[in-house]
N, C-alpha and C positions, 0 to 999 in steps of 0.2 A: 538750310531753313528757308521755307517759302517767304518771300518778301514782297512788299508793295512800295511803289515809288510815286511820290507827288512831284511833278516837274513843272516849274513855271516856264512859260514860253512867251517871248516877246517878238518884236519885229526884227527883221534883218536889214541892215543898211549898207554893210560893207561886203561885197562879194569876195574880197581877198581874205576876209576873216569871218567866214560864215559859221555862226554858232550852231546852225542846224547840223553841220557835219560833226561837230564836237558832241552834241547831244545824242546823235545816232550812235557814235562810238561808245559813249557813256552807257546808254541804255542796253546796248548789245552786250557789253562787258558785264554790266550789273545783273542782267537777266532777271528782272522782277516778274512775278506771276501776274501783276496787275499794275498798270501805269495810269495815274490820274493827271491829265494835262490841265494845268491852271492857265487859262488863256483869256485874251480879249477878243472882241469880234474881229479885229484886224489881224490878230496872230493865229487865228484858227487854221489858215492855210499852211503856215509853218508847222503847226502841231500835227496836222494830217500828213504832211510830207515826212515828218520824223517817224510817225507810226508806220507808214507804208515802207519806208526804207529799213526799218527794224524788223519788218515782216511780222508785226504783231497781229495776232488773231483778233477778230472783231470783238470778242468778249474779253480781250486782254488789255483794253485801254478805254478810257472815257475822256470826254472834254467837259471841263467845268468852266463856264464862261463868267467872268467878273462883270459886274455892272459898271465899275470904274477902275481903271488901273492906277488912279491917283488918290483913291480913298482908302486910307490905311485900315479904318474900322471895317469897311466892307470886305477887304481882302482877308483880314484876320478872321472874320466871322465865316466867310466862305470856305477858308481853309479848315476851320474847326468843323464845319459841316462835312467836308471831304473826309476828314479823319474819322468822324463818327460813322460815316458810311463804310469805311474800311473796317471799323470795329464790328459793324453789323454783319460783315462778310467773314468774320472770324480772324481778322488780323489784329494782333496785339500791338501795343506801342513799340515793343522791341522788334517788330517786323516791319515798321514803317520808316522810310527815309524820305528826305526832301532834297531835291536838287534845285537850287535857287540861282543858277548861273544866268539865265536869260530873263528878260523882262525889265520893267522899270525898277528903280531903286525902291520905290514905295511897294511895288508888288513883292519884291524879294523880302523887304522888311516885314510886311504883314504876314507872309507865309512863314518866315523864320520864327517870328514871335509865336505864332500858333503852334509850330512844331515844338518849340521850347516849352510852352505852357502845357502841352499835351505829352511831354516827355517822350517824344519820338526818339528812335534809336540813333539816327545819324543825320547830319547836315552835310551836303555834298556841293562842292563848287569847282568848276573847271577854269583853269587859267592857262595861258600860253607860256610855257617854259622852254628851256633849252631842250631841243630834241623833240618838241611837239607839245600837245596838250597834256596837262596833268590835273588830277583830281585831288582836291584838298578835302579830306574827310574829318569832320569834327563831331566828336561825341560830347554833347553839351552837359557833361556831368558837373563841371565847375559852375555852370549857370544854375543847375539844379541845387547845388550845395549853397550857393549864395541866396537863391530863392528861399530855401529852407531856413536860412538865417533870418531873413526878413519875416517869414511866416512865424517863426518862434518869437520875435519881438511883438508881433501882433497878438499872439496867444497870451503873452505876459500881460499886455494891455487889457485883454479880455478876462484876466484873472484865471486863465486855464493853465495853471502853473505846471501841473504834471504833464499835460500834453506838450507844453513848451520844452520841458526837459527831455521827453521822449523824442521829440523832433531833433533837438540839438544833439542828442546822443547818436543819432543816425548819420550825422553829417561827416563826410570824409574830409577832414581838415587839410589833408595833403593837397586838395584842389584849390584851397583858398590862399590869399595873401597873408603875410605875417600879421598885418593889422586886423584882418577879418578873423583870423584864428583867435587873436586876443579878444575880439568882440564876442565870439562864440563862448569862450571861457567865461567872460564877464556876464553874458546873458544867462549862462547855465547857473552861475552862482546867484544871480538876481532871482531867477525863477525859484530856486531853492529857498532863498531868504524870504521872499514874500509868501511862499507856501507856509513856511514856519510861522510868520507873523499872523497870517490869516487863520492859522489853527492854534493860536495862543502860545506858541513856543517863542517867546520874546527874546530870550537869551541867545538862541541860535541865530535869529535874525540879526541882532546887533553884531555878533561875532563875524558873520559873513560880510555884512555891509562895511565894517571897518577895514576889511581886507581888500576891498575893490579899488582898482586904479581910478583916478579921477578924470582921466583924459580919453576915455572911450566914448566917442560921440553918441552911438546908439544906446549907450547905457546911461547917458546923462540925465534923462528925464525920470529915471528910476532912483536916482540917488537922493539921499536926505541929509539935512544938516546935523551938526552936533547936538543942537537943541532937541531934535526929534529922537536921536539915538539916546540921549540922556533920559528923555521921557519914557521911551520904550524899555530902557534898562530898568528904570524905576518901577514900571508896571510888572516886569518879570520878577523883580525882587519882592514886591509887595504881595504878588500871588503866592510866592513860596511861604509867606507868613499867614496866608488866608485873611489878609486885611484888604480894605477897600480904599481907593483914592479917587478924586475927580478924574484923573488921567485914565484910570481903569474904566470908569463909566463911559468916558468919551470913546475909548477903544472899543468897548462893547457896542455902543451905539453905531459907530462906523462899520463894525462888522455886520450888524443887522442891516444897515443900509446897503452894503455890498451884496448881501444875499438877496435883497429886494431887487437890486439892479440886475442880478443874474436870473431873476424869475423864481428863485427858491423861496417862495413866500412863507411856507411852513417854517423853514429854518430861520427866516427873518423874525417871525412872530415868537419863536422859541427864545431867541436872543433878547428880544425886547422884554419878554416876560421875566427873564432872568435878571436883566439889568434893573428892571423895576423893583424886583425883590431885593437886589443888592442895595438899592437906594434906601429902602425901608430899613434893612438891617443896619446900614451905616448910621442912620439917624438914631435908631434904637440903641446901638452900641454906645453912642455918645451919652445916652442916659443909663449906661451900664446894664443894658438888657440884651440877653443872648437868645435869639430866636430858636436855637437848637437845644436850649436848656433853660426855659423861661422860669424865672423866679416869680411866681404868681403874687408875691408880696409887693411887686413893683406895679401890679395892675391896680387901678382905682378900685377900692373895696366893693363898690356896688356891682362890679362886673367880674370879680375874681372867680365866682362859682362857674361861670361860663368857660373859663380857661382851665380850671381844675378838672373839668369834665373831659379835657383832652389829654390828661395824664396817661402815659403809656403803662399798660399792665406788665410789660416786659422789663423795662428798666426804671420806671417811675418818673421819667422826664416828660416835660411838656414841650412839644415842638410846634411851632406855628409857621405857616407858609405865607404867601404874598398877601392874600386877602385879610387874614387875621392880623398880620403885621401892620397893615394900613388901618385896620379897624382899631388896633391898640393905639396907634399914633393919633387917631382921631379922638379916642377916649381920653388920651393924655393932653388933648387940646394943642397939639403941635401944628404949626402952619402947614407942614407937608401933609399930615393926616387929614386936616380939615379941607385942604385943596383937593385931595384925592376923593374924599367923600362927596364933595360938592360937584365933582366932575362926572355926571351921570353917563355921558357918552363914553368915557373911559371904561366904566364898569360894563357897559354893553359890549364894547369891543373885546374886552377880556373874556366875556362870555362866549363871543363868537370864536375866539381862539380856543376855548375849552372844547368847542364842538368840532374842531378841526381833526383831521384823520391822524395827525401825529401827536395829538394831545389825548383827548378822551372820547372823541366822536368819530364820525365817518365822513365829514364834509370837507371839500377842498377849501383852501383859504382864497377869498376874493382879493384881487389886487387893490381895490378901493379900500377894503377893511384894513389891509396891511399898511397902506399909505396913511390912512387916518390914525391908526394906532401909533405909527412912527411919529407923526406930528404931535399927537397928544403926549406921548412919553417925552419927547424933546422939550415940550412946553413945561412939563413938570420939572425936568432937570434945570431948565433955565431959571425957574423960581427958587431952586435950592442951591445951585452951584454957580458962583459968579463967573461970568465970561465963558459960559459953557460952549457956546457956538464957536468961539475962537479956538478953544481947546480941541474941539472936534475937527476943525479945519486943519489945525497944526498936525494932528495925528492921523489924518486921512492919507491914503496912498497918494503920492504926489501927482501922478498923472490923472487922478480922478477929481482933483480939487475943483477945477472949473466945471466939471460935469455935475457935481453935486452941490455947488454953492448956490 
């Protein structure tokens, strides 16, 4: 397979141990189609000497001069640029190797870091052993595996749970230490657990979290206390009975906030609309009123005819949605209904939601409208549910608490 070699070249100070000779032998044996010499102004002469002694054609090598051999960032960026130039000439990462034997430690470090981040095929280093020079060849697969572990943790933090599990599933754990393998297993479970919680599968979240070991460092920030597990367990149980609790409201509000953080504004608005509807249904149920089968005798007499007009021709039942539920609460003179009716801005924002493309219109949701509705809905809950903010804080994903507080 045609290959390319990036080779760092430094100064030569010991004629008895001339690195030039070793690099000539290395390049001749490796026989790359193209060599990019990573050099300083002072080491150009050495690089030219190597190219000439290897009998490299003029189009088979290039010199890439560094601004500073002591600037790690510059070396890293320059090596990145060299690798991109090889890509442009048709070389894949699997066809690119790096020899970092010569040059300053900083030069070698920057070049190696670039080769690793670009997933180059091989790192090569010459050392003097018994019987002459030897080449150590390193395939940085273990580094890639550990990098994917770190990337997966970041994906979980960004709530990209399915991407995290996909990445973790591709890691060759035979390349990792026993502790890192345990970390991969823990992060895989955590990604699943939070995916379940984020999609309202509360029972599965609790089951997985209870099985996690407590001593994995990279998993620590994702763990929750028994109080949270108890609350989430309760939410799951109450959902099975189609009942509502303040904890469920807090969980829904948090879910809406997370969708806003992701930029999924329509999804955030949908969740806020639903939790507003839940709140009205919760208060009406305390008055023995079912919004899915309204007994119009519970409506103040003056307004019953309006609700009777909504009776279904199919099953004879009266069903009311969010607006009619809050209208009824206002007619019943409940504090929640009166607050909702007096909040003109809330009505306007709900109208904006109605015009959104995922509701009944064709317009995208504006971030400002989403943020305003979130604040308005939270204020309505504060007035109806004691200590609602603290409950939301307790039930938020642990690594997001500082971000959203």
